[in-house]
Structure formats: C-alpha cells, structure tokens
C-alpha positions, 0 to 999 in steps of 0.5 A: 500500500505504501509502495503504491502511494509512493509511486503515485506521489512520484508520478504527480511530482514528475507531471508537475516538473514537466509542466513547470519546464514547459512554462519556463520554456514558453516564457523564455521563447517569448522573451527571445521573440520580444527581444528581436522586435524593433531590430533591423530585419535582415534582407532575407527576413524582409523578403520572406514577408516577416518570417522570423526564426523563433527556435534557433533553427526552424523558420515559422510561417508568415502570419499573412499567409503568402509572401512576396519575392525580393524582386517583386518588392523592389519593383513595388518600391522603385518608381518606374518613371521619373517623378517631377513636381511642377508648379508655377504662376502666369499673368495674362493681359486680355481684352475680355476676362470672362471669355478668356477664362472660359477658353482657358478652362476648356484648354485645361480640360482638353488636356485632362486637367481641372479647375482647383479653385478660382476667385474674381476681384474688382470691377471695370478697369481694375477687374481681374480673375485668379484661377488655380489649375491642376494639369497632368504631367504629360500635358503640362508643356502643351497646356502651358503653351496654349494658355500663353497664347490666350493673351499677352504674358506679363509675368511667368514663374515655373518651378520643378522638383524631382521627387523620384528618390524621395518616393523610392525611399518612402516605399522602402521604409513602408516595405520594411515596416510591413515586414516588421508588422508581419513579424509582430503578428507572428509574435502575437500568435505565439505570445502566452503571457498577457504582458507580452501580448500588450507589449507586442500590441503596442509596438504593432500599433506604432508600426501601423501608425508609421505605415499610414503616415509614410503611405500618406506622404508617398501618395501626396508626392505621387499626386503632386507629380501626376498633376502640376499646379498652375495659378493663372491671373487674368487682367485687363490691359491698362488704359492709356493716359489721355494727354493734357490739352495745350494751354493757350496764352491768356489775353491782356487783363488790366485788372490783373496787372493792376493787382500785381503792381499793387502787390509789388508796391505793398511788398516794396513798402513792407521791405522799406518799413523793415529796413527802417525799423532795422536802421532805427534800432541798430543803425542810429546808435551806431551812427551816434557812436561814430559821431561821438568818436569823430567829435572827440577826435576833432576836439583833441586835434584842435587842442593839440594844435593850439598848444603847439602854436602857443609854444612857438 
C-alpha cells in the first residue's frame, strides 16, 4: 500500500516538473521573440514577408499567409518613371476676362486637367480673375503653351522638383515596416503571457501608425507629380493716359496787372518799413557812436594844435 502511494506521489511530482519546464520554456521563447522586435530585419527576413526564426533553427510561417519575392518588392518600391513636381504662376493681359477664362478652362480640360479653385476681384478697369489649375504631367508643356497664347504674358514663374528618390525611399521604409508588422503578428500568435501580448500590441500599433503616415506622404508626392499646379491671373490691359490739352496764352487783363503792381508796391513798402525799423534800432546808435568818436577826435586835434602854436 505504501509502495503504491509512493509511486503515485512520484508520478504527480514528475507531471508537475514537466509542466513547470514547459512554462519556463514558453516564457523564455517569448522573451527571445520580444527581444528581436524593433531590430533591423535582415534582407532575407524582409523578403520572406516577416518570417522570423523563433527556435534557433526552424523558420515559422508568415502570419499573412503568402509572401512576396525580393524582386517583386523592389519593383513595388522603385518608381518606374521619373517623378517631377511642377508648379508655377502666369499673368495674362486680355481684352475680355470672362471669355478668356472660359477658353482657358476648356484648354485645361482638353488636356485632362481641372479647375482647383478660382476667385474674381474688382470691377471695370481694375477687374481681374485668379484661377488655380491642376494639369497632368504629360500635358503640362502643351497646356502651358496654349494658355500663353490666350493673351499677352506679363509675368511667368515655373518651378520643378524631382521627387523620384524621395518616393523610392518612402516605399522602402513602408516595405520594411510591413515586414516588421508581419513579424509582430507572428509574435502575437505565439505570445502566452498577457504582458507580452500588450507589449507586442503596442509596438504593432506604432508600426501601423508609421505605415499610414509614410503611405500618406508617398501618395501626396505621387499626386503632386501626376498633376502640376498652375495659378493663372487674368487682367485687363491698362488704359492709356489721355494727354493734357495745350494751354493757350491768356489775353491782356488790366485788372490783373493792376493787382500785381499793387502787390509789388505793398511788398516794396513792407521791405522799406523793415529796413527802417532795422536802421532805427541798430543803425542810429551806431551812427551816434561814430559821431561821438569823430567829435572827440576833432576836439583833441584842435587842442593839440593850439598848444603847439602857443609854444612857438
């Protein structure tokens, strides 16, 4: 009886040890998987669409089910044509704004473009219309030439920016993040502990956010490269200034002459009065001082003459 109890206890202990070993192995495997999250994915792993080695020697299957070959990924990342963003502005003088705007819109539409926005300001001579066009890249030059022929070009600014490399770089980053997303999904399927699941879920959410952000940037660049932006200002030509009529010499006017002479006399009188005031205030004292000096000098000369005569 005691031998049976011993065998039962030994069996239960063996089962408990196996369970503990399995739990410890699963936790270690999950930690190993999590330690690889966020690390750079080797070219072979990226080409396998997110396959990751979780046991040290065997390769797990993709969470998405099917994977793309490396050549197909490169073809999807690198643009097949040169991507150039074109933008500019054009100012046209035309005798009629409304018919010219209508003709320009028809010209842009014939090339596959469309009107993105428009506004009109002023009335009469100062009226003008500003229209924003989106023009396909293939029809940019022909459409621009047609618009230039609708009026007199007064100003033109054209800019070009190549974004082929930028789009390719964004595509490579998106492909790498998608591979990381697939790897995280595979890790999520193998995670056992709740803490591991939450950690992987957080990193998966961040990765998907980055994919959406980069995809939006890439799509925006492709759209701007596919359709250039051109702002055209339509305005009326300036009105030529009317020359002023030649002034004819006036006829003789005695009243005007008498008025001018009177004004001249008044100005002479004013100047004479001003001179008299200056003379009375400044000139008279100076003359008196000079007279006193002369008198004193003359008296001294007479006195000296008399004394010399008496001495003789």
